[in-house]
FIKOLZA-1660 file (N, C-alpha, C; in steps of 0.1 Angstrom, whole numbers, plus 5000, padded with zeros to 4 digits):
% residues 262
   i   px   py   pz ch aa at
   1 5008 4988 5000  A  X  N
   1 5000 5000 5000  A  X CA
   1 5009 5012 5000  A  X  C
   2 5006 5022 4991  A  X  N
   2 5013 5034 4990  A  X CA
   2 5012 5043 5003  A  X  C
   3 5024 5047 5008  A  X  N
   3 5023 5055 5020  A  X CA
   3 5018 5069 5017  A  X  C
   4 5010 5074 5027  A  X  N
   4 5004 5087 5026  A  X CA
   4 5011 5097 5036  A  X  C
   5 5007 5109 5036  A  X  N
   5 5012 5119 5046  A  X CA
   5 5007 5115 5060  A  X  C
   6 4995 5110 5061  A  X  N
   6 4989 5106 5073  A  X CA
   6 4985 5091 5073  A  X  C
   7 4984 5085 5084  A  X  N
   7 4980 5071 5085  A  X CA
   7 4965 5071 5088  A  X  C
   8 4959 5059 5088  A  X  N
   8 4945 5058 5090  A  X CA
   8 4940 5062 5104  A  X  C
   9 4949 5062 5114  A  X  N
   9 4945 5066 5127  A  X CA
   9 4946 5081 5130  A  X  C
  10 4951 5089 5120  A  X  N
  10 4952 5103 5122  A  X CA
  10 4938 5109 5123  A  X  C
  11 4937 5119 5132  A  X  N
  11 4925 5126 5134  A  X CA
  11 4920 5133 5122  A  X  C
  12 4928 5138 5114  A  X  N
  12 4924 5145 5102  A  X CA
  12 4917 5136 5092  A  X  C
  13 4922 5123 5092  A  X  N
  13 4915 5113 5083  A  X CA
  13 4902 5109 5089  A  X  C
  14 4901 5107 5102  A  X  N
  14 4888 5103 5107  A  X CA
  14 4878 5114 5106  A  X  C
  15 4882 5127 5106  A  X  N
  15 4873 5138 5104  A  X CA
  15 4869 5139 5089  A  X  C
  16 4878 5139 5080  A  X  N
  16 4876 5142 5066  A  X CA
  16 4871 5130 5058  A  X  C
  17 4870 5119 5064  A  X  N
  17 4863 5108 5057  A  X CA
  17 4848 5109 5056  A  X  C
  18 4843 5118 5065  A  X  N
  18 4828 5120 5065  A  X CA
  18 4824 5129 5053  A  X  C
  19 4814 5124 5046  A  X  N
  19 4809 5131 5034  A  X CA
  19 4803 5145 5038  A  X  C
  20 4798 5146 5050  A  X  N
  20 4791 5158 5055  A  X CA
  20 4801 5170 5056  A  X  C
  21 4814 5166 5056  A  X  N
  21 4825 5177 5056  A  X CA
  21 4825 5186 5044  A  X  C
  22 4817 5181 5033  A  X  N
  22 4816 5190 5022  A  X CA
  22 4809 5203 5025  A  X  C
  23 4801 5203 5036  A  X  N
  23 4795 5216 5040  A  X CA
  23 4806 5226 5045  A  X  C
  24 4818 5221 5049  A  X  N
  24 4828 5230 5054  A  X CA
  24 4834 5239 5043  A  X  C
  25 4834 5234 5030  A  X  N
  25 4840 5241 5020  A  X CA
  25 4835 5255 5017  A  X  C
  26 4822 5257 5015  A  X  N
  26 4817 5270 5012  A  X CA
  26 4819 5280 5024  A  X  C
  27 4817 5274 5036  A  X  N
  27 4820 5283 5048  A  X CA
  27 4834 5288 5048  A  X  C
  28 4844 5279 5046  A  X  N
  28 4858 5283 5046  A  X CA
  28 4860 5293 5035  A  X  C
  29 4855 5291 5024  A  X  N
  29 4857 5300 5013  A  X CA
  29 4852 5314 5016  A  X  C
  30 4840 5315 5022  A  X  N
  30 4835 5328 5025  A  X CA
  30 4843 5335 5036  A  X  C
  31 4848 5327 5045  A  X  N
  31 4857 5333 5055  A  X CA
  31 4870 5338 5049  A  X  C
  32 4876 5330 5040  A  X  N
  32 4888 5334 5033  A  X CA
  32 4886 5348 5026  A  X  C
  33 4875 5349 5018  A  X  N
  33 4873 5361 5010  A  X CA
  33 4870 5373 5019  A  X  C
  34 4867 5371 5032  A  X  N
  34 4864 5382 5041  A  X CA
  34 4877 5389 5045  A  X  C
  35 4889 5384 5042  A  X  N
  35 4901 5391 5044  A  X CA
  35 4905 5398 5031  A  X  C
  36 4904 5412 5031  A  X  N
  36 4906 5419 5018  A  X CA
  36 4920 5417 5011  A  X  C
  37 4930 5415 5019  A  X  N
  37 4943 5413 5013  A  X CA
  37 4944 5398 5008  A  X  C
  38 4939 5389 5016  A  X  N
  38 4939 5375 5011  A  X CA
  38 4930 5374 4998  A  X  C
  39 4919 5381 4998  A  X  N
  39 4910 5381 4986  A  X CA
  39 4918 5386 4974  A  X  C
  40 4926 5397 4976  A  X  N
  40 4934 5402 4964  A  X CA
  40 4945 5392 4961  A  X  C
  41 4951 5387 4971  A  X  N
  41 4963 5378 4969  A  X CA
  41 4960 5364 4963  A  X  C
  42 4948 5359 4967  A  X  N
  42 4945 5345 4963  A  X CA
  42 4934 5345 4952  A  X  C
  43 4923 5352 4954  A  X  N
  43 4912 5351 4946  A  X CA
  43 4913 5359 4933  A  X  C
  44 4919 5370 4933  A  X  N
  44 4921 5378 4921  A  X CA
  44 4930 5372 4911  A  X  C
  45 4938 5362 4915  A  X  N
  45 4948 5356 4906  A  X CA
  45 4946 5342 4903  A  X  C
  46 4935 5336 4909  A  X  N
  46 4933 5321 4908  A  X CA
  46 4920 5318 4902  A  X  C
  47 4913 5327 4895  A  X  N
  47 4901 5323 4888  A  X CA
  47 4889 5325 4897  A  X  C
  48 4878 5320 4893  A  X  N
  48 4865 5322 4900  A  X CA
  48 4865 5315 4913  A  X  C
  49 4855 5319 4922  A  X  N
  49 4854 5313 4935  A  X CA
  49 4851 5299 4934  A  X  C
  50 4842 5295 4925  A  X  N
  50 4838 5281 4924  A  X CA
  50 4850 5272 4920  A  X  C
  51 4859 5278 4912  A  X  N
  51 4871 5270 4908  A  X CA
  51 4880 5269 4920  A  X  C
  52 4881 5280 4928  A  X  N
  52 4890 5279 4940  A  X CA
  52 4884 5269 4950  A  X  C
  53 4871 5269 4952  A  X  N
  53 4864 5259 4961  A  X CA
  53 4867 5245 4956  A  X  C
  54 4867 5242 4943  A  X  N
  54 4870 5229 4938  A  X CA
  54 4884 5225 4940  A  X  C
  55 4893 5235 4937  A  X  N
  55 4908 5232 4939  A  X CA
  55 4911 5230 4954  A  X  C
  56 4905 5238 4962  A  X  N
  56 4908 5236 4977  A  X CA
  56 4904 5222 4981  A  X  C
  57 4892 5218 4977  A  X  N
  57 4887 5205 4981  A  X CA
  57 4896 5194 4976  A  X  C
  58 4901 5196 4964  A  X  N
  58 4910 5186 4958  A  X CA
  58 4923 5185 4966  A  X  C
  59 4929 5197 4969  A  X  N
  59 4941 5197 4977  A  X CA
  59 4940 5191 4990  A  X  C
  60 4929 5194 4998  A  X  N
  60 4927 5188 5011  A  X CA
  60 4926 5173 5009  A  X  C
  61 4918 5168 5000  A  X  N
  61 4916 5154 4998  A  X CA
  61 4929 5147 4994  A  X  C
  62 4938 5153 4986  A  X  N
  62 4950 5147 4982  A  X CA
  62 4960 5146 4994  A  X  C
  63 4961 5157 5002  A  X  N
  63 4971 5157 5013  A  X CA
  63 4966 5147 5024  A  X  C
  64 4953 5147 5026  A  X  N
  64 4947 5138 5037  A  X CA
  64 4947 5124 5033  A  X  C
  65 4944 5120 5021  A  X  N
  65 4942 5106 5017  A  X CA
  65 4951 5101 5006  A  X  C
  66 4957 5110 4999  A  X  N
  66 4965 5106 4987  A  X CA
  66 4979 5101 4991  A  X  C
  67 4986 5096 4981  A  X  N
  67 5000 5091 4983  A  X CA
  67 5009 5103 4986  A  X  C
  68 5019 5101 4995  A  X  N
  68 5027 5112 5000  A  X CA
  68 5035 5118 4988  A  X  C
  69 5040 5110 4979  A  X  N
  69 5048 5115 4968  A  X CA
  69 5040 5125 4959  A  X  C
  70 5027 5121 4956  A  X  N
  70 5019 5130 4948  A  X CA
  70 5015 5142 4956  A  X  C
  71 5012 5141 4969  A  X  N
  71 5009 5153 4977  A  X CA
  71 5020 5163 4977  A  X  C
  72 5033 5157 4979  A  X  N
  72 5044 5166 4979  A  X CA
  72 5047 5173 4966  A  X  C
  73 5044 5166 4955  A  X  N
  73 5046 5172 4942  A  X CA
  73 5036 5183 4939  A  X  C
  74 5024 5181 4942  A  X  N
  74 5013 5191 4940  A  X CA
  74 5015 5203 4949  A  X  C
  75 5018 5201 4962  A  X  N
  75 5020 5212 4971  A  X CA
  75 5032 5220 4967  A  X  C
  76 5043 5214 4962  A  X  N
  76 5054 5221 4958  A  X CA
  76 5051 5230 4946  A  X  C
  77 5043 5225 4937  A  X  N
  77 5039 5233 4926  A  X CA
  77 5030 5245 4930  A  X  C
  78 5022 5243 4940  A  X  N
  78 5014 5254 4945  A  X CA
  78 5023 5264 4952  A  X  C
  79 5033 5260 4959  A  X  N
  79 5042 5270 4965  A  X CA
  79 5049 5278 4954  A  X  C
  80 5053 5271 4943  A  X  N
  80 5059 5279 4932  A  X CA
  80 5050 5289 4926  A  X  C
  81 5037 5286 4925  A  X  N
  81 5028 5296 4920  A  X CA
  81 5026 5307 4929  A  X  C
  82 5025 5304 4942  A  X  N
  82 5023 5314 4952  A  X CA
  82 5035 5324 4952  A  X  C
  83 5047 5319 4950  A  X  N
  83 5059 5328 4950  A  X CA
  83 5058 5338 4939  A  X  C
  84 5050 5336 4929  A  X  N
  84 5050 5346 4918  A  X CA
  84 5038 5356 4919  A  X  C
  85 5030 5354 4929  A  X  N
  85 5018 5363 4930  A  X CA
  85 5021 5375 4939  A  X  C
  86 5023 5386 4933  A  X  N
  86 5026 5399 4940  A  X CA
  86 5017 5410 4935  A  X  C
  87 5014 5420 4943  A  X  N
  87 5006 5431 4939  A  X CA
  87 5003 5441 4950  A  X  C
  88 4994 5450 4947  A  X  N
  88 4990 5460 4957  A  X CA
  88 4975 5462 4956  A  X  C
  89 4969 5465 4967  A  X  N
  89 4954 5468 4967  A  X CA
  89 4952 5480 4958  A  X  C
  90 4942 5478 4949  A  X  N
  90 4939 5489 4939  A  X CA
  90 4931 5500 4946  A  X  C
  91 4924 5497 4957  A  X  N
  91 4915 5506 4964  A  X CA
  91 4915 5503 4979  A  X  C
  92 4912 5512 4987  A  X  N
  92 4911 5509 5002  A  X CA
  92 4901 5498 5005  A  X  C
  93 4904 5490 5015  A  X  N
  93 4895 5479 5019  A  X CA
  93 4896 5478 5034  A  X  C
  94 4886 5483 5041  A  X  N
  94 4886 5483 5056  A  X CA
  94 4898 5492 5061  A  X  C
  95 4906 5486 5069  A  X  N
  95 4917 5494 5075  A  X CA
  95 4929 5493 5066  A  X  C
  96 4928 5486 5055  A  X  N
  96 4940 5486 5045  A  X CA
  96 4939 5496 5035  A  X  C
  97 4948 5505 5034  A  X  N
  97 4947 5516 5023  A  X CA
  97 4951 5511 5009  A  X  C
  98 4947 5518 4999  A  X  N
  98 4951 5515 4986  A  X CA
  98 4966 5515 4985  A  X  C
  99 4972 5506 4978  A  X  N
  99 4986 5505 4977  A  X CA
  99 4992 5495 4987  A  X  C
 100 4984 5489 4996  A  X  N
 100 4989 5479 5005  A  X CA
 100 4994 5467 4997  A  X  C
 101 5006 5463 4999  A  X  N
 101 5012 5452 4991  A  X CA
 101 5006 5438 4996  A  X  C
 102 5006 5429 4987  A  X  N
 102 5002 5415 4991  A  X CA
 102 5011 5405 4983  A  X  C
 103 5012 5394 4989  A  X  N
 103 5020 5383 4983  A  X CA
 103 5013 5370 4987  A  X  C
 104 5011 5361 4978  A  X  N
 104 5003 5348 4981  A  X CA
 104 5011 5339 4990  A  X  C
 105 5024 5341 4992  A  X  N
 105 5032 5333 5001  A  X CA
 105 5034 5340 5014  A  X  C
 106 5027 5351 5017  A  X  N
 106 5028 5358 5030  A  X CA
 106 5023 5349 5041  A  X  C
 107 5031 5346 5051  A  X  N
 107 5027 5337 5061  A  X CA
 107 5014 5341 5068  A  X  C
 108 5012 5354 5070  A  X  N
 108 5000 5358 5077  A  X CA
 108 4987 5355 5068  A  X  C
 109 4988 5356 5055  A  X  N
 109 4977 5353 5047  A  X CA
 109 4975 5337 5046  A  X  C
 110 4986 5330 5045  A  X  N
 110 4986 5316 5044  A  X CA
 110 4979 5310 5057  A  X  C
 111 4983 5316 5068  A  X  N
 111 4978 5311 5081  A  X CA
 111 4963 5314 5082  A  X  C
 112 4958 5325 5077  A  X  N
 112 4943 5328 5076  A  X CA
 112 4936 5317 5068  A  X  C
 113 4942 5314 5056  A  X  N
 113 4936 5304 5047  A  X CA
 113 4935 5291 5055  A  X  C
 114 4946 5287 5061  A  X  N
 114 4947 5274 5068  A  X CA
 114 4936 5274 5080  A  X  C
 115 4936 5285 5087  A  X  N
 115 4927 5286 5099  A  X CA
 115 4912 5285 5095  A  X  C
 116 4908 5290 5083  A  X  N
 116 4894 5289 5079  A  X CA
 116 4891 5274 5076  A  X  C
 117 4901 5266 5070  A  X  N
 117 4898 5252 5068  A  X CA
 117 4897 5245 5081  A  X  C
 118 4905 5248 5091  A  X  N
 118 4905 5241 5103  A  X CA
 118 4892 5244 5111  A  X  C
 119 4889 5257 5112  A  X  N
 119 4877 5260 5120  A  X CA
 119 4864 5255 5113  A  X  C
 120 4864 5255 5100  A  X  N
 120 4852 5250 5093  A  X CA
 120 4851 5235 5094  A  X  C
 121 4862 5228 5093  A  X  N
 121 4862 5214 5095  A  X CA
 121 4857 5210 5109  A  X  C
 122 4862 5216 5119  A  X  N
 122 4858 5214 5133  A  X CA
 122 4844 5217 5135  A  X  C
 123 4839 5228 5130  A  X  N
 123 4826 5233 5132  A  X CA
 123 4816 5223 5126  A  X  C
 124 4818 5219 5114  A  X  N
 124 4808 5210 5107  A  X CA
 124 4809 5196 5114  A  X  C
 125 4821 5191 5116  A  X  N
 125 4822 5178 5122  A  X CA
 125 4815 5177 5136  A  X  C
 126 4817 5187 5144  A  X  N
 126 4811 5187 5157  A  X CA
 126 4796 5189 5157  A  X  C
 127 4791 5196 5147  A  X  N
 127 4777 5199 5146  A  X CA
 127 4769 5186 5141  A  X  C
 128 4776 5179 5131  A  X  N
 128 4768 5169 5124  A  X CA
 128 4773 5155 5126  A  X  C
 129 4784 5153 5132  A  X  N
 129 4789 5139 5135  A  X CA
 129 4790 5137 5150  A  X  C
 130 4799 5143 5157  A  X  N
 130 4800 5141 5171  A  X CA
 130 4810 5152 5177  A  X  C
 131 4808 5154 5190  A  X  N
 131 4817 5163 5197  A  X CA
 131 4831 5158 5198  A  X  C
 132 4841 5166 5198  A  X  N
 132 4855 5162 5200  A  X CA
 132 4860 5167 5213  A  X  C
 133 4869 5159 5219  A  X  N
 133 4875 5163 5231  A  X CA
 133 4886 5174 5228  A  X  C
 134 4891 5180 5239  A  X  N
 134 4902 5190 5237  A  X CA
 134 4913 5183 5230  A  X  C
 135 4917 5171 5234  A  X  N
 135 4929 5164 5229  A  X CA
 135 4926 5161 5214  A  X  C
 136 4914 5157 5210  A  X  N
 136 4911 5154 5196  A  X CA
 136 4912 5167 5188  A  X  C
 137 4907 5178 5193  A  X  N
 137 4908 5190 5186  A  X CA
 137 4922 5194 5184  A  X  C
 138 4930 5192 5194  A  X  N
 138 4945 5196 5194  A  X CA
 138 4952 5187 5183  A  X  C
 139 4948 5174 5183  A  X  N
 139 4954 5165 5173  A  X CA
 139 4950 5169 5159  A  X  C
 140 4938 5173 5157  A  X  N
 140 4933 5178 5144  A  X CA
 140 4942 5190 5140  A  X  C
 141 4944 5199 5149  A  X  N
 141 4952 5211 5146  A  X CA
 141 4967 5207 5143  A  X  C
 142 4972 5197 5151  A  X  N
 142 4986 5193 5148  A  X CA
 142 4987 5187 5134  A  X  C
 143 4977 5179 5130  A  X  N
 143 4977 5174 5117  A  X CA
 143 4977 5185 5106  A  X  C
 144 4969 5195 5109  A  X  N
 144 4968 5206 5099  A  X CA
 144 4981 5215 5099  A  X  C
 145 4989 5214 5110  A  X  N
 145 5002 5221 5110  A  X CA
 145 5011 5214 5100  A  X  C
 146 5009 5201 5098  A  X  N
 146 5017 5193 5088  A  X CA
 146 5012 5198 5074  A  X  C
 147 4999 5200 5073  A  X  N
 147 4993 5205 5061  A  X CA
 147 4999 5219 5058  A  X  C
 148 4999 5227 5068  A  X  N
 148 5005 5241 5066  A  X CA
 148 5019 5241 5062  A  X  C
 149 5027 5232 5067  A  X  N
 149 5041 5232 5064  A  X CA
 149 5043 5228 5049  A  X  C
 150 5034 5219 5044  A  X  N
 150 5035 5215 5030  A  X CA
 150 5032 5226 5021  A  X  C
 151 5024 5236 5025  A  X  N
 151 5021 5248 5017  A  X CA
 151 5029 5260 5020  A  X  C
 152 5040 5258 5028  A  X  N
 152 5050 5269 5029  A  X CA
 152 5051 5276 5043  A  X  C
 153 5042 5272 5052  A  X  N
 153 5043 5278 5066  A  X CA
 153 5054 5271 5074  A  X  C
 154 5061 5279 5082  A  X  N
 154 5071 5273 5092  A  X CA
 154 5064 5270 5105  A  X  C
 155 5070 5262 5113  A  X  N
 155 5065 5258 5126  A  X CA
 155 5061 5270 5134  A  X  C
 156 5071 5280 5135  A  X  N
 156 5069 5291 5144  A  X CA
 156 5059 5301 5138  A  X  C
 157 5054 5299 5126  A  X  N
 157 5044 5308 5121  A  X CA
 157 5030 5303 5123  A  X  C
 158 5028 5292 5130  A  X  N
 158 5015 5286 5133  A  X CA
 158 5013 5285 5148  A  X  C
 159 5001 5287 5153  A  X  N
 159 4999 5286 5168  A  X CA
 159 5003 5272 5172  A  X  C
 160 5009 5270 5184  A  X  N
 160 5015 5257 5187  A  X CA
 160 5004 5247 5193  A  X  C
 161 4993 5252 5198  A  X  N
 161 4983 5244 5204  A  X CA
 161 4969 5248 5199  A  X  C
 162 4959 5240 5202  A  X  N
 162 4945 5244 5199  A  X CA
 162 4941 5256 5206  A  X  C
 163 4945 5258 5219  A  X  N
 163 4941 5269 5226  A  X CA
 163 4947 5282 5220  A  X  C
 164 4960 5281 5215  A  X  N
 164 4966 5292 5208  A  X CA
 164 4959 5295 5195  A  X  C
 165 4955 5284 5188  A  X  N
 165 4947 5286 5176  A  X CA
 165 4934 5293 5178  A  X  C
 166 4927 5289 5189  A  X  N
 166 4914 5295 5192  A  X CA
 166 4916 5310 5195  A  X  C
 167 4927 5314 5202  A  X  N
 167 4930 5328 5205  A  X CA
 167 4933 5335 5192  A  X  C
 168 4940 5329 5183  A  X  N
 168 4943 5336 5170  A  X CA
 168 4930 5338 5162  A  X  C
 169 4922 5328 5162  A  X  N
 169 4909 5330 5154  A  X CA
 169 4901 5341 5160  A  X  C
 170 4899 5341 5173  A  X  N
 170 4891 5351 5180  A  X CA
 170 4897 5365 5177  A  X  C
 171 4910 5367 5177  A  X  N
 171 4917 5380 5175  A  X CA
 171 4914 5384 5160  A  X  C
 172 4914 5374 5151  A  X  N
 172 4912 5378 5137  A  X CA
 172 4897 5382 5135  A  X  C
 173 4888 5375 5142  A  X  N
 173 4874 5379 5140  A  X CA
 173 4870 5392 5147  A  X  C
 174 4877 5396 5157  A  X  N
 174 4874 5408 5165  A  X CA
 174 4884 5419 5163  A  X  C
 175 4895 5417 5155  A  X  N
 175 4906 5426 5155  A  X CA
 175 4905 5437 5144  A  X  C
 176 4895 5437 5135  A  X  N
 176 4894 5447 5125  A  X CA
 176 4901 5445 5112  A  X  C
 177 4907 5434 5110  A  X  N
 177 4914 5431 5097  A  X CA
 177 4904 5427 5087  A  X  C
 178 4893 5421 5091  A  X  N
 178 4884 5415 5081  A  X CA
 178 4875 5426 5075  A  X  C
 179 4872 5425 5063  A  X  N
 179 4864 5435 5056  A  X CA
 179 4859 5429 5043  A  X  C
 180 4846 5429 5040  A  X  N
 180 4840 5423 5028  A  X CA
 180 4837 5435 5019  A  X  C
 181 4845 5436 5008  A  X  N
 181 4842 5446 4998  A  X CA
 181 4831 5442 4989  A  X  C
 182 4826 5452 4980  A  X  N
 182 4815 5449 4972  A  X CA
 182 4818 5438 4962  A  X  C
 183 4830 5437 4956  A  X  N
 183 4833 5427 4947  A  X CA
 183 4833 5413 4954  A  X  C
 184 4839 5412 4965  A  X  N
 184 4839 5399 4973  A  X CA
 184 4825 5395 4976  A  X  C
 185 4817 5405 4980  A  X  N
 185 4803 5401 4984  A  X CA
 185 4795 5396 4971  A  X  C
 186 4797 5403 4960  A  X  N
 186 4790 5399 4948  A  X CA
 186 4794 5385 4943  A  X  C
 187 4807 5383 4943  A  X  N
 187 4812 5370 4938  A  X CA
 187 4809 5359 4947  A  X  C
 188 4810 5361 4960  A  X  N
 188 4807 5351 4970  A  X CA
 188 4792 5347 4969  A  X  C
 189 4783 5357 4969  A  X  N
 189 4769 5354 4968  A  X CA
 189 4766 5347 4955  A  X  C
 190 4772 5351 4944  A  X  N
 190 4768 5346 4931  A  X CA
 190 4774 5331 4929  A  X  C
 191 4786 5329 4934  A  X  N
 191 4792 5316 4931  A  X CA
 191 4789 5306 4942  A  X  C
 192 4790 5310 4955  A  X  N
 192 4788 5301 4966  A  X CA
 192 4774 5299 4969  A  X  C
 193 4766 5310 4969  A  X  N
 193 4752 5309 4973  A  X CA
 193 4742 5307 4962  A  X  C
 194 4745 5311 4950  A  X  N
 194 4736 5310 4939  A  X CA
 194 4742 5305 4926  A  X  C
 195 4749 5294 4926  A  X  N
 195 4754 5288 4914  A  X CA
 195 4743 5283 4905  A  X  C
 196 4746 5282 4892  A  X  N
 196 4735 5277 4883  A  X CA
 196 4734 5262 4885  A  X  C
 197 4722 5257 4889  A  X  N
 197 4720 5243 4892  A  X CA
 197 4706 5240 4886  A  X  C
 198 4704 5227 4882  A  X  N
 198 4691 5223 4877  A  X CA
 198 4680 5226 4887  A  X  C
 199 4668 5228 4883  A  X  N
 199 4657 5232 4891  A  X CA
 199 4654 5221 4902  A  X  C
 200 4656 5208 4899  A  X  N
 200 4653 5198 4909  A  X CA
 200 4663 5198 4920  A  X  C
 201 4675 5204 4918  A  X  N
 201 4685 5205 4928  A  X CA
 201 4684 5217 4937  A  X  C
 202 4676 5227 4933  A  X  N
 202 4675 5239 4940  A  X CA
 202 4671 5238 4955  A  X  C
 203 4662 5229 4959  A  X  N
 203 4659 5228 4973  A  X CA
 203 4671 5223 4981  A  X  C
 204 4680 5214 4976  A  X  N
 204 4692 5210 4983  A  X CA
 204 4702 5221 4984  A  X  C
 205 4703 5229 4974  A  X  N
 205 4712 5241 4974  A  X CA
 205 4707 5251 4984  A  X  C
 206 4694 5253 4985  A  X  N
 206 4689 5263 4995  A  X CA
 206 4692 5258 5009  A  X  C
 207 4691 5245 5011  A  X  N
 207 4694 5239 5024  A  X CA
 207 4709 5241 5028  A  X  C
 208 4717 5238 5018  A  X  N
 208 4732 5240 5020  A  X CA
 208 4735 5254 5023  A  X  C
 209 4729 5263 5016  A  X  N
 209 4731 5278 5018  A  X CA
 209 4727 5282 5032  A  X  C
 210 4715 5276 5036  A  X  N
 210 4710 5279 5050  A  X CA
 210 4721 5275 5060  A  X  C
 211 4726 5263 5058  A  X  N
 211 4736 5258 5068  A  X CA
 211 4749 5266 5067  A  X  C
 212 4753 5270 5055  A  X  N
 212 4765 5277 5053  A  X CA
 212 4764 5291 5061  A  X  C
 213 4753 5298 5059  A  X  N
 213 4752 5311 5065  A  X CA
 213 4751 5309 5081  A  X  C
 214 4743 5299 5085  A  X  N
 214 4741 5297 5099  A  X CA
 214 4754 5293 5107  A  X  C
 215 4763 5286 5100  A  X  N
 215 4775 5282 5106  A  X CA
 215 4787 5292 5105  A  X  C
 216 4785 5302 5098  A  X  N
 216 4795 5313 5097  A  X CA
 216 4797 5320 5111  A  X  C
 217 4809 5324 5115  A  X  N
 217 4810 5332 5126  A  X CA
 217 4801 5345 5125  A  X  C
 218 4795 5349 5135  A  X  N
 218 4785 5360 5134  A  X CA
 218 4792 5372 5129  A  X  C
 219 4805 5375 5132  A  X  N
 219 4811 5386 5127  A  X CA
 219 4812 5386 5112  A  X  C
 220 4815 5375 5106  A  X  N
 220 4816 5374 5091  A  X CA
 220 4803 5374 5085  A  X  C
 221 4793 5368 5091  A  X  N
 221 4779 5368 5086  A  X CA
 221 4775 5383 5085  A  X  C
 222 4778 5391 5095  A  X  N
 222 4774 5405 5094  A  X CA
 222 4782 5413 5083  A  X  C
 223 4794 5409 5081  A  X  N
 223 4802 5416 5070  A  X CA
 223 4796 5414 5057  A  X  C
 224 4790 5402 5055  A  X  N
 224 4784 5399 5042  A  X CA
 224 4770 5404 5041  A  X  C
 225 4764 5408 5052  A  X  N
 225 4750 5413 5052  A  X CA
 225 4740 5402 5052  A  X  C
 226 4744 5390 5055  A  X  N
 226 4734 5379 5056  A  X CA
 226 4725 5380 5068  A  X  C
 227 4712 5379 5065  A  X  N
 227 4703 5380 5077  A  X CA
 227 4702 5367 5084  A  X  C
 228 4700 5368 5097  A  X  N
 228 4699 5357 5106  A  X CA
 228 4691 5361 5118  A  X  C
 229 4684 5351 5125  A  X  N
 229 4676 5355 5136  A  X CA
 229 4675 5342 5145  A  X  C
 230 4670 5344 5157  A  X  N
 230 4670 5332 5167  A  X CA
 230 4662 5320 5161  A  X  C
 231 4651 5323 5154  A  X  N
 231 4643 5312 5149  A  X CA
 231 4651 5304 5139  A  X  C
 232 4659 5310 5130  A  X  N
 232 4667 5303 5121  A  X CA
 232 4678 5295 5129  A  X  C
 233 4683 5301 5139  A  X  N
 233 4693 5295 5147  A  X CA
 233 4688 5282 5153  A  X  C
 234 4676 5283 5158  A  X  N
 234 4669 5271 5165  A  X CA
 234 4667 5260 5154  A  X  C
 235 4663 5264 5142  A  X  N
 235 4661 5254 5132  A  X CA
 235 4674 5247 5128  A  X  C
 236 4684 5255 5127  A  X  N
 236 4697 5250 5124  A  X CA
 236 4702 5240 5134  A  X  C
 237 4701 5244 5147  A  X  N
 237 4705 5235 5158  A  X CA
 237 4697 5222 5158  A  X  C
 238 4684 5223 5156  A  X  N
 238 4675 5211 5156  A  X CA
 238 4679 5202 5144  A  X  C
 239 4681 5207 5133  A  X  N
 239 4685 5199 5121  A  X CA
 239 4698 5192 5124  A  X  C
 240 4708 5199 5129  A  X  N
 240 4721 5193 5132  A  X CA
 240 4720 5183 5143  A  X  C
 241 4712 5185 5153  A  X  N
 241 4710 5175 5163  A  X CA
 241 4704 5162 5158  A  X  C
 242 4694 5163 5149  A  X  N
 242 4688 5152 5143  A  X CA
 242 4698 5144 5134  A  X  C
 243 4706 5152 5127  A  X  N
 243 4717 5145 5118  A  X CA
 243 4727 5138 5127  A  X  C
 244 4731 5144 5138  A  X  N
 244 4742 5138 5146  A  X CA
 244 4737 5126 5154  A  X  C
 245 4725 5127 5158  A  X  N
 245 4720 5116 5167  A  X CA
 245 4713 5104 5159  A  X  C
 246 4707 5108 5147  A  X  N
 246 4699 5098 5140  A  X CA
 246 4704 5095 5126  A  X  C
 247 4705 5106 5118  A  X  N
 247 4708 5104 5104  A  X CA
 247 4722 5098 5101  A  X  C
 248 4732 5105 5105  A  X  N
 248 4746 5101 5102  A  X CA
 248 4749 5087 5108  A  X  C
 249 4746 5084 5120  A  X  N
 249 4749 5070 5125  A  X CA
 249 4743 5059 5117  A  X  C
 250 4731 5062 5111  A  X  N
 250 4724 5051 5104  A  X CA
 250 4728 5050 5089  A  X  C
 251 4736 5059 5084  A  X  N
 251 4739 5059 5070  A  X CA
 251 4749 5047 5067  A  X  C
 252 4747 5040 5056  A  X  N
 252 4757 5029 5053  A  X CA
 252 4770 5036 5049  A  X  C
 253 4781 5029 5051  A  X  N
 253 4794 5034 5048  A  X CA
 253 4795 5040 5034  A  X  C
 254 4789 5034 5024  A  X  N
 254 4791 5039 5010  A  X CA
 254 4785 5053 5008  A  X  C
 255 4775 5056 5017  A  X  N
 255 4769 5070 5016  A  X CA
 255 4776 5079 5026  A  X  C
 256 4780 5074 5038  A  X  N
 256 4786 5083 5048  A  X CA
 256 4800 5087 5046  A  X  C
 257 4808 5078 5040  A  X  N
 257 4823 5081 5039  A  X CA
 257 4827 5085 5025  A  X  C
 258 4837 5093 5023  A  X  N
 258 4842 5096 5010  A  X CA
 258 4849 5084 5004  A  X  C
 259 4850 5083 4991  A  X  N
 259 4855 5071 4985  A  X CA
 259 4869 5067 4989  A  X  C
 260 4878 5077 4989  A  X  N
 260 4892 5074 4992  A  X CA
 260 4893 5068 5006  A  X  C
 261 4884 5072 5015  A  X  N
 261 4885 5067 5029  A  X CA
 261 4877 5054 5031  A  X  C
 262 4870 5049 5022  A  X  N
 262 4861 5038 5023  A  X CA
 262 4870 5025 5025  A  X  C
% end
């Protein structure tokens, strides 16, 4: 059997084998786009948001479940691309003035991208599969530190523990760096929330959108202008509780788990 970056006992594999983790992707993408410098550095140079969502999902799947050699080859290629992406903000965005430089290999921006994946994965898994202990959450973050190193972050550039990660995330949400500009808002709503889908799929899309908005940190939900209220929050919690206690445990493996992890 070809060796992977992680073994089957790794927390990151046990979390990401669940099909329901697909709900984490749109949430993470909206969080990423809420950082105006990251939006300029990653989204303006890498195509449409739906393409980025697809590529991010592929990268996570490859590193988590794929052969180590292939994962190292692909992540090295991504690092090479990031090294070429340089620019300046064309207009002010929140606290960042026009002319603010950006680089796709900036550790601060890479850490934000990584943090959105981690927080979204933990949020979805704990809502829809099961609660994780402190040590399990820490192990998940340790696995993602490996992921971060593969994409160019150094050990000292990432929080050392899950508690430090939680503090970092809270500081980012409350510290004034995040700002959703008009272009980010339009693209996010168009691509993530309203992609062109067949009519018969529309109800499922609306349900996924409801979950995405409800699971966003309230600070980011407000930046996008998404409406939310206690009744919706109650409905979201009720649906998640039903999925966690009844639906997910009863699903056959072929429906519950991703193919690579089956």
